[in-house]
N, C-alpha and C positions, 0 to 999 in steps of 0.2 A: 504495499500499498504504500513506501515511502518514495522519494525518488532516490535514485544514487546523489544527488547533492546532500538532501538529510542525511543518509546516511554518513557519508562520509564526515560531515559537522559533528555529528554528534561522536559517530567510532574512530575514523582516521584520523581525523585532523589533530586531536591531545596524546596519539600514538606518536604521527608525523612531528609534532614539537619535541616527544619525547626526542626520538630518532634525534633531531637535530642537535640536541643536550647531550647527546655523544652516547644513551640508549639505543640498544638493536631490539626491532619493533618484528611481530608477526601479523598479520591477518589472514584467518584459516576461512574461507570459504566452506562449510560445511551442509550437506543434502541431496535427497534424491536425483536424482537424471532427472534432465527436464526443469530442475525446478529455479532457472536463471541465474545460477552463479556465475556465469560467464560475462553474460550480461553485467551483472552485479558489478563484477572483476571492471570489465574492459566498457563497456561500455558501447557506444556506437562515437561514432568521431559527427557527425550532423542529426540534428542539432548541435550545440554545442552544452545547450543544458542536458545531456541524456550521455555523460562523458560518465566513465565510469569512475571507482574508486583510483584503481592503480596509475591512467594521464594526470588525477588530479591533483593524485603523491607526488606525485615526479615535477608536476609543474608547484607546489608547495615548496617541495626538498627545492631545486634549481633556484627557485625565486630567492628562498632563502639566503640561500650561500652566494647570489649575486649583488645580496646588500650586507652581506658580514666582511669584517675588515679584519685584518691582520688575523688570516685561520686557514688550516688548510682544512678538504676534505677526503676521504673517501668512503666510496657511493659503492655499495654493493648491492645486486636485485635481484635477486630469483621469481620465479614465476612455477612450482612445480605443480606438475597434474600426479596425483591417484589413481585411480579407476583401475577396477578387478585385479586390487593386490601391484601393481604396474604400475612405476617410477615414471618418468616424462617432463621434460624441465624445459617445456613451453616457453625460452627464450635461446632455447639453444637453435644451432645452425640446421638439427633433424629433430623438431618435433616428435618425429614418428619412434626417436630410435629410446629404446628401455632402457634407465637406471638403473647398477644394480645398488 
């Protein structure tokens, strides 16, 4: 019933703020096949109001990095899918390749 913007602001925004302070952060989307986890996480590019949590988080992080002075940042991100006990890296070169 909620928009990805609302979900981001309520749940992910505080987590990303913590990440910018040096803490690790994880967003774990769990549910049945077809329950719109991917849409919530990825969203759609157009219209921008339907961006998912991942693009919103990346924008938030990179805007924070641009505003920071006298600081260095190392950013690592992963987007994993666990389905039928198989794990795949959805940001990897081959998203069909199973991880050990």
